[in-house]
N, C-alpha and C positions, 0 to 999 in steps of 0.2 A: 342634397337638393330636395327639400320637402315639398312635393307637389308643384315645384317650379314657381311658387308664389313669391320668392325673394328675388327673382330675376328682374333686373331693370333693363329696358331696351333704350339705348341712347337715341335721341332724335337725329334724324338724318340731317345732313348739312343743308340740303335743299328740300324744303317741304313741297310736295307735289299734291295738287288736288285734281280730281277727276270729274268731268261732267258726267251726269247720268246718261247711260246709253239710251237708244231710241225706245226700247221696251221698258227700261227701268224707270223712265219718267212717270209712267202710269201708276206703278205699284204704291209709292208713298201717298199718292193722291187718294187712293181707295182705302187707305188705312182708317180703321174705326175701332171702337172699343171691342167689338165682337168679331173682327176680321183682320187678319194680318197675312200678307202674301209670303208665307213661310212654307218651304218644302223640306222634306226629310229624306236623307240617304243613309242606309245602314249597311254594315258588313258584319256577317257572323263568322267568327273565327273558330278554330278547333279547340282552343283552350280559353279559360276564363281570363278576363281583362284585369291587368294590374293598373289601378287608377293613377298611382304616382308616376309610373313609367309612361302612361298615356299622356299625363300632363307635361312631362319632359319632352315627349315627342311633339306635342302641340306647340310648345314654346320654341322648339327648333324649326318646325315646319312653317308656321304661319308667316314669318317675315318673307318667305319665298313667294308669297301671294299678296303683293301690295294692294290690290284692289279688293281684297277680303279683310285686310287689317286696317279697316277704315271706320269712320263715323260719318253719319249723314248730317248735312247742314242745310239751312234754308237761306237763300238769298232773296233779293227783291223780285227777280224775274225767274230764277231756276233754283232747283236743289242741286247739291254737289256732294261728292265724297272727299273727305280729307283724311290724311294719315292719322291713325289712332295709336298713341304711344302709352295709353293708360295700362295698368296691370290687367292681365286676362287675355282672352277669355279663359275661364277655369272649367275643367271637366267636372261633371256632377252626375250622381246616380240618375238613372232614367225615370221618367214619369209616366203615369197611366195614359194621359191625353197628350199625344204629340202635337207639334206645330202650334203651340200656344202663341197668343199675340206677342209681338216683339216691340214694345215701346222704344222709341228711338233714343231716349235718355237713360234707359235702364241698362244693366249689365255693363257698366262703364262705357256705354255707347257702342259696344260691339253688336254687329248684326249677324252674329254667328254663335251657335251653341254646340257643345260637344257633350254627349251623354254616353254612359256605359251601363250595361246590365248583363251579367253572366258572361257570355262569349261575344256579346254584341257591342259594336261601336256605332253611334249614330251622330250624324252631322245635320244640324238644322240651319238653314241660311235664309235670309230675307232675299226675295227675288230681285231687289234692286242691285244686288251684288253681281248676280250672274244666273245662268240657267243650270239645268241638271248636269250638262257636260262640264262646266267650270266647277260645280260643286263636287262632282265625282273625281275630278283631278285633285282637289284638295283632300277629299276623303282617302283616296288610294295612296296619295303621297304621305299623308299622316299615318296610315296603316303600315306602309313600308318602313317609315322611320321608327314606328313602335316595334315592329318585328326586328329591325336592326338593333335596337336597344336590348332586345331579348337575346341577341347573339346570332340571328339569322341574316345571312348576306342577301340583299335584294338588289338586283341590277335595274337601274331606272330605265323604263321604256313605256310607251303608250301614255296612260293616265298618270303614271308615276314619274315625277320630275326629280331631278337632282336638287336637293335643298340648298346646295352650295353654289349653284349657278346663278348668274344675274338674270332676272326676268327678261325674256325677249319682248321688245316694245310691242310686237304684234299681239302678245297675250293681253295687253292692257287697252287695246283699241276698241272703239265703237265700230265694229265691222259693217254695221248697217249702212253707214254713210259712205263707205267705200264702194258699195255695190248698188246704191240707190240711183241708178243711172238709166233706167228705161226711158223711152221717148214719150211715154204716156202713163198716166196714173189711172189704172183700171178702177171703175167704181165697185163698191161692195154691195151687192143686193142683199137685203136683210128682210126676214119675215119672222114673226113670232112663232116659236116652236112649242112643242109639248113640254110642260114643266111638271116634274114629279112633286106631288103633294104628300106631306106626312106630318107627323108629330114632332115639332122642333124640340131638340134636347135642351137641357139646362145649359147655362152659359159655358161656352167653349168645351162641350163634351164632344169628342171626336170618336165616332164608331169606326173601328178598324176591323176589316175582314180580309184575311190573306188566303189565297188559294195557291197551293204549291203542287207543281206537276212536272212531268217529264217533257223536255223540249222535243225529244224524238217522237213522243206520242202526239203532241200538238202539231208538229210539222207533218206527220203522216196523215192526220185528219185534214189539215189545210190543203195538202196536195190533192186529196180526193175531190175537193171543191175547186181545184186549179187556182189556188190562192196562196199568198204568203201568210206567215203567222200573223202579221199586223193586220192584213185585210180580213183574215178569218175572225180574229178576236174583235175587231171593229164591228163586223157583221153580227157576232154573238151579242155584243152590247146593244146594238140597234134592235135586234130581235127581242132582247129582254125588256127594252123600253117600250116597244110596241105592245108586248104582252101586258105590261103595267098599265099603259094607256087604255087598252081594251077592258082591263079589270076595273079601272076607275069609272067606267061608263061616263065619259066626259060629255058635256053638253055640246062641245064643238071639238071635232077631231082636228089635230094639228100635225104638221110635219115633225118627224123625230130626227134630231141632228146632233152630231158629236163634235165638240171642239177638240181638235188634235194638233198639238204643236209639232212642227217639222224642224229638225236640226239642219240649219242652213249650211253648216260646214260641209255637208255631203255634196253640195252643189257649188259653193263659192269658197275657194281655198282661204282658210283663216285659222290662226292659232289662238284666237281670242278666248279668254276664260270668262268673259262677261256674257250678257245675253246675246244670243244670235239664233233666234227661232222666229217662226211666223206660224199662223194658224191656218189650217184647212178644216173643212166641215163636211165630212161624209154624212149623207142623209138619206132618208126614205120618206116619201109622202103617201101615207095610207089613204088619203082622199082619192088617189088614183085607182085604188083597188087593193085587194089583199095580196100580200107578198109571201111567197114561200121562202124558206131560209136560203135555198139555193139561189133564188132571184136576188135576195139581199146581198149575198156574197158577190154575185156577178156585178151588181150595181156599184158596190164599194170598190171592187177591183178596177172597173173602168174609170171611176171617179179618180182613184189614186193615180192611175196611169196618165190621165189627162191633166190633172192639176198639180201633181207633185213633179214639176219639171222646172228646169232652169229659167225658162222664159216667163212662166206664170209667177214663179216665186220672185223673180227680179221686179216684175211689175208690182207685186204686193209690197215689197220693200220700198219701192219708189213712192207708192201711195202713202205709206206710213210716214215717210220722211218729208213729204211735201209740207205738212203742217209745221214741223220744226224749222224748216227752211224759210217759211214765210216771214218777211221782214216785220210785218205788222204784229204777228203772233209773238215774235221775239221780245217786243217791248211792252207786251201786256203784263201787268203785275201778276205775281204768282197766285195770289188768292183768287183772282178771276179765272186763271187757267184751271185751278183746282176745281172751282165750281162747275165750269163747263165740262171738263173731263168726267167728273163724278156723275153729273146729270146724264151725259151721253151714255156712260157705261151702265148706269142703273136702268135707264129707260129703253136703251136700244141694244147695246152689246151683250149684256148679261142675259137678255131674253132671246139671243140668237142661237142658243144651244140647249140641249136637254141634259147633257152630261159631258164630262171631260175625260179624255183618254190620252195618255202619253205612253210611248214605248221607247225605252232607252236601248232596246235591242240586246244583242249578245255581248256581254262585257268581256274584255280581255285584260289579263294582268300579266306581269312578268312571270316567266316560267318558274323561277325559284320562289315565287310568292304563292303559286297555286296550291301547294300541299297544306298551307295554313288556313285556307279559306273554304267555308262551307257554302255560303250563298250571299246574295245581295238583296236589299229591299229598297223600294222607292215609294214615297207618299206625296201626292200633290198638295196635301194639307186641306185646311178648312175651305169648303166651297163658299163663294161669295153669297149665294142664295141656297135655298133648300133643294139640294140635289146630291148626287153622288159623283165622286171623282175616281177614276180608275187609272192605275199606273202599272206598267209591265216592265219586267227586267229579267234577264236570264244570265246564268253563269254555268259553264259546262253543260250538264244535262238537266239543270234545275231552272225551271221557269216559274216566276212568282207573279201573281196578279194581286195587287194591293188596292182594296177599295177603302175610301175615306168618306164618311158621311156625317152630317149633323142632324139627321132625323132618325127617329127610333125604328121605323119600319125598314126592313131589309129585303123588300120584294124584288127590286131590280137585281140585287146581288144573288138572291136565291134563284131567280130565273136564269141568270147568267151561268152559274155553276151547274144548274140542272141540265142546261143545254150541252155543256161540255161533257157531262157524265153520259148523257144520251148518245153522244157521238163516240163514246168508248174511251174517253180520257179519264184516267184515275186522278182524283183531286183530294189533297189533304187540306182541311180547313183549319185555320187558326184565327183567333179573335181576341181583342182586349175587352170583350163584353161577354156576359152570360148568354143564355139562349134568348133569341129574339123572336117576336111574333112575325 
């Protein structure tokens, strides 16, 4: 079997199409030449990757994930996903700029890419397929299949699924609609926030800066502030953004706010591999006065305790679902929906945060898979506008903070890592770029 390219997959007896889930509806609408809602997940193994074996593993694994083996189609009123039986996707050597745009008709219409480089396997997926949890399930299952082909036995558990099992219907559901049942749709107060300004890079140049550190060290420092790791790192990013705003000498000081996705599976039982997240916005308003770092941590801590709860999150889901359930909206042609959503996002939603931060938390893998893995990485991909996105993931005692930015200046990232070092955390920096000003 040469790279798996001669394999033909028979069409299923009954072709199934999938409505886009509540979050996925937005992502294709925002697609443009210089922006694509693509995220990247990577695993670094202990040995170099065999690309032909990886292709075999991919061909064996992907049919287990029917909502990832799809193409996107456009109807009169909505977009939808249909099964994709074309050849591919094919593993390829990695590229310098991750998360490149993903035209819907390219790559045999697959919305998934698999790259390899040295000991690293990277999965890139369009967000209309699913969130980081679903993507991590595909990546870990693919990695386990690859290790099995190398002769290592891996027992399926957690993110690693048995590729010979029939998919659970719950894996394929739009879980939002099951839990959008609050008795009220809470409004979303919005206010323009501080926006990072910088020198825009050439077309789709993505600047990557990785900070690798010890989970134990970060946890020890966070405990000194009576905070969790997520709360502490959110506070560090807010602190770095405040420093950047001060240095910019703005004509008008604005609030600094972070857009942070919350994994709803923590609060609402679901096995879905599609999108099931909502956003919260930890913030600091410097117009009220100067904040010490300890005060920022305290504010973030109480914000998280108050808003990341089952009641508030259910209300947020219900507000999101109200539009889709509206009978009038259902019959509005797709091109009008696209125009309204794109305008709202550009004029309102995108201006509601200064940076993005996601934390996948501490990853677990099957015990017999641990000896083969060094670390994981996650990248949120190209920001919609000029800013930086921050993604955090940990495995065993390795915590990685991955920044992705489309501007040349790295002031926010520098402020972020400088604060960690001041707090006594040892940080190893890696980047896909040379020295930055």
